[in-house]
C-alpha positions in Angstrom: 21.9 21.5 -33.2 24.6 22.2 -30.7 28.1 21.8 -32.1 29.7 18.7 -30.5 33.1 20.1 -31.3 32.6 22.7 -28.6 32.1 20.0 -25.9 35.5 18.7 -24.9 36.0 15.6 -22.8 36.1 16.4 -19.1 39.2 14.9 -17.4 37.6 14.9 -14.0 34.9 12.5 -15.3 37.4 10.2 -17.1 35.8 11.0 -20.4 37.3 9.6 -23.6 34.8 9.6 -26.5 35.0 6.5 -28.7 35.1 7.4 -32.4 35.8 4.0 -34.0 32.8 2.7 -36.0 34.4 -0.8 -36.0 34.6 -0.8 -32.2 31.1 0.6 -31.8 29.6 -2.1 -34.0 31.7 -4.8 -32.2 30.1 -3.8 -28.9 26.6 -4.1 -30.5 27.5 -7.5 -31.9 29.0 -8.7 -28.6 25.8 -7.8 -26.8 23.7 -9.5 -29.4 21.4 -6.5 -29.3 18.1 -6.6 -31.1 14.7 -4.9 -31.2 13.4 -6.9 -28.3 16.1 -5.7 -25.9 16.1 -3.2 -23.2 19.6 -1.6 -22.9 21.1 0.4 -20.1 23.9 2.6 -21.3 26.3 4.4 -18.9 27.8 7.7 -20.0 26.5 8.1 -23.5 28.7 11.1 -24.0 28.0 12.6 -27.4 25.8 9.7 -28.4 28.0 7.7 -30.8 27.3 4.3 -29.2 23.7 5.3 -28.3 23.0 5.9 -32.0 24.2 2.4 -33.0 22.2 0.8 -30.2 19.0 2.6 -31.3 19.5 1.5 -34.9 18.9 -2.1 -33.7 15.4 -1.1 -32.6 16.2 -1.7 -28.9 14.9 0.5 -26.2 17.6 2.5 -24.5 17.8 4.1 -21.0 21.0 6.2 -20.8 22.5 7.7 -17.7 24.7 10.7 -18.1 26.4 12.5 -15.3 27.8 15.5 -17.3 25.3 18.3 -17.4 26.9 19.8 -20.4 25.8 16.8 -22.6 22.1 16.6 -21.5 20.8 19.2 -23.9 22.9 17.9 -26.7 21.6 14.3 -26.2 18.0 15.5 -25.8 18.2 17.3 -29.1 20.1 14.6 -31.0 17.6 11.9 -30.0 14.5 14.0 -29.9 12.5 11.7 -32.2 13.5 8.6 -30.3 12.5 10.3 -27.0 9.2 11.2 -28.5 8.4 7.6 -29.6 9.6 6.3 -26.2 12.6 4.3 -27.6 15.1 6.5 -25.7 15.1 7.8 -22.2 17.8 10.0 -20.8 18.5 10.3 -17.1 20.8 13.0 -15.7 22.6 11.4 -12.8 25.4 9.3 -11.4 24.9 5.6 -12.3 26.7 4.6 -9.0 24.0 6.4 -7.0 20.9 5.4 -8.9 18.5 2.7 -7.6 18.0 0.3 -10.5 14.8 -1.1 -9.0 13.2 2.4 -8.9 14.1 2.8 -12.6 12.1 -0.3 -13.3 15.0 -2.7 -13.9 14.8 -6.4 -12.9 17.3 -9.2 -13.1 17.8 -10.6 -16.7 15.4 -7.9 -17.9 18.1 -5.8 -19.6 21.6 -5.7 -21.1 24.3 -3.3 -20.0 26.5 -1.7 -22.7 28.9 1.2 -22.1 32.1 3.0 -22.8 32.7 3.8 -19.1 35.3 6.0 -17.4 38.1 3.5 -16.4 38.3 4.7 -12.8 34.8 3.3 -12.0 35.4 -0.1 -13.6 35.6 -1.9 -10.3 32.6 -0.2 -8.9 30.6 -1.1 -12.1 31.5 -4.7 -11.7 30.4 -4.6 -8.0 27.1 -2.9 -8.7 26.0 -5.0 -11.7 27.6 -8.4 -11.0 27.3 -8.8 -7.3 24.3 -6.5 -6.9 20.7 -7.7 -6.7 19.7 -6.6 -10.2 22.0 -8.2 -12.7 21.9 -7.7 -16.5 21.7 -10.5 -19.0 24.9 -9.4 -20.6 27.5 -6.8 -19.8 29.6 -5.2 -22.6 32.0 -2.5 -21.5 35.2 -0.8 -22.6 38.0 -1.4 -20.1 41.7 -0.9 -20.1 43.3 -3.7 -22.2 45.4 -4.7 -19.2 42.3 -5.2 -17.1 40.6 -7.3 -19.8 43.7 -9.5 -20.0 43.7 -10.0 -16.2 40.0 -10.9 -16.1 40.3 -13.6 -18.8 43.6 -14.7 -17.2 45.4 -14.6 -20.5 48.6 -15.8 -18.8 46.6 -18.7 -17.2 47.1 -17.0 -13.8 44.0 -16.1 -11.9 43.7 -13.0 -9.8 41.3 -11.6 -7.2 39.7 -9.6 -10.1 39.4 -12.5 -12.5 37.8 -14.8 -9.9 35.4 -12.0 -8.8 34.1 -11.6 -12.3 34.1 -15.2 -13.4 32.0 -16.2 -10.3 29.1 -14.3 -11.9 29.5 -15.0 -15.6 31.6 -16.0 -18.6 34.2 -13.4 -19.5 35.5 -12.8 -23.0 37.8 -10.2 -24.5 36.0 -9.2 -27.7 38.7 -7.1 -29.3 41.5 -4.7 -28.6 40.8 -1.0 -29.2 43.9 1.1 -29.7 44.1 4.5 -27.9 44.0 6.4 -31.2 40.3 5.4 -31.5 39.3 7.8 -28.7 39.1 11.5 -28.3 41.1 12.5 -26.5 43.4 9.5 -26.7 44.0 7.9 -23.3 47.5 6.8 -22.3 46.7 3.1 -22.7 45.0 0.8 -25.1 41.6 -0.5 -24.4 39.5 -3.6 -25.0 35.9 -4.6 -25.3 35.0 -7.0 -22.5 31.9 -9.2 -22.6 30.5 -10.9 -19.5 27.8 -13.3 -20.6 25.5 -15.9 -18.8 25.4 -13.6 -15.7 23.8 -15.2 -12.7 24.4 -16.1 -9.1 24.2 -19.9 -9.7 27.8 -20.3 -8.6 26.7 -19.4 -5.1 24.1 -22.1 -4.7 26.4 -24.2 -2.6 28.6 -21.5 -1.0 27.8 -18.0 0.2 29.1 -14.9 -1.6 30.4 -13.6 1.7 32.5 -16.7 2.4 33.8 -16.9 -1.2 35.2 -13.4 -1.1 36.4 -13.8 2.5 38.5 -16.8 1.4 39.8 -15.6 -1.9 40.9 -12.3 -0.3 42.7 -14.2 2.4 44.3 -16.4 -0.3 45.6 -13.4 -2.2 46.6 -11.3 0.8 50.3 -11.9 0.3 51.2 -12.6 -3.3 54.7 -13.9 -2.5 53.4 -16.5 0.0 52.1 -19.9 -1.0 48.3 -20.3 -0.7 48.5 -22.6 2.3 50.6 -20.1 4.2 48.1 -17.3 3.6 45.1 -19.5 4.6 46.8 -20.5 7.9 46.6 -16.9 9.1 42.8 -17.1 9.2 41.9 -20.8 8.9 44.7 -22.4 10.8 42.3 -24.5 12.9 41.6 -26.5 9.8 43.9 -29.4 8.7 44.9 -27.5 5.6 47.4 -30.1 4.5 44.8 -32.8 4.6 42.3 -30.6 2.7 44.8 -29.9 0.0 45.6 -33.6 -0.4 41.9 -34.5 -0.6 41.4 -31.8 -3.3 44.6 -32.7 -5.1 45.9 -29.2 -4.7 49.7 -29.1 -4.6 51.0 -28.0 -1.2 53.2 -25.4 -2.9 50.4 -24.0 -5.0 49.9 -20.2 -5.1 46.5 -18.5 -5.2 46.9 -17.7 -8.8 47.2 -21.4 -9.7 43.7 -22.3 -8.6 40.7 -22.1 -11.0 37.2 -21.0 -9.9 35.9 -24.5 -9.2 39.0 -25.3 -7.2 38.2 -22.4 -4.9 34.6 -23.6 -4.6 35.6 -27.0 -3.4 38.3 -25.5 -1.1 35.7 -23.2 0.5 33.3 -26.1 1.1 36.0 -27.8 3.2 37.1 -24.7 5.0 33.8 -23.3 6.1 
């Protein structure tokens, strides 16, 4: 077998290979992966996470962009490929058509140790896209996980964008020493569960993002001042009173449901 020690992480691809067994098993547990599951893995790297997923009996489709790792993965999981438990696709996950790969909404789970620079793009493709997973378990920067769960009780454009599609939970912190090479920051396993578009039954996705982006346009301004720039024709003070939103509230003070009710009044 090819010696994995000779394949170093490629900085241009944002690679940091996870080597903590505890973290790997925590990702499997968070995803509640079992033999009936179909799992999409992004960037399997040298196959550490892939191996743990396959041990559950789940079927895995992995997408790897780095051509240096294709032969290694094909060799490492030759028996699983032979029995159709594992499929490897050489490509860029951001460019692949999920429907053409045979995926359907709630037909699969996404689990991955992704390059941090594509975190936002992954959320966009798999949460707001047309083919959503049942669950999403990914490794992100700890700071990003804390922002998404609003640990300080302050919402953000990011936290609201994720929570509109599912329930976010920080599973565990993973210190930088658990990766090879070690990144400059600590990481965290993030779970997004109960993924759907049910939140948008009463309001449109387009209007939701239009309003929250307007609300967060100028962080130092109060929410009502930001909204006046685009929705000034509405009686904003009256709307705020009806919804019991303090006139001096900032965008970060409103919870997801507050935004929904506000959007219903504005649009």
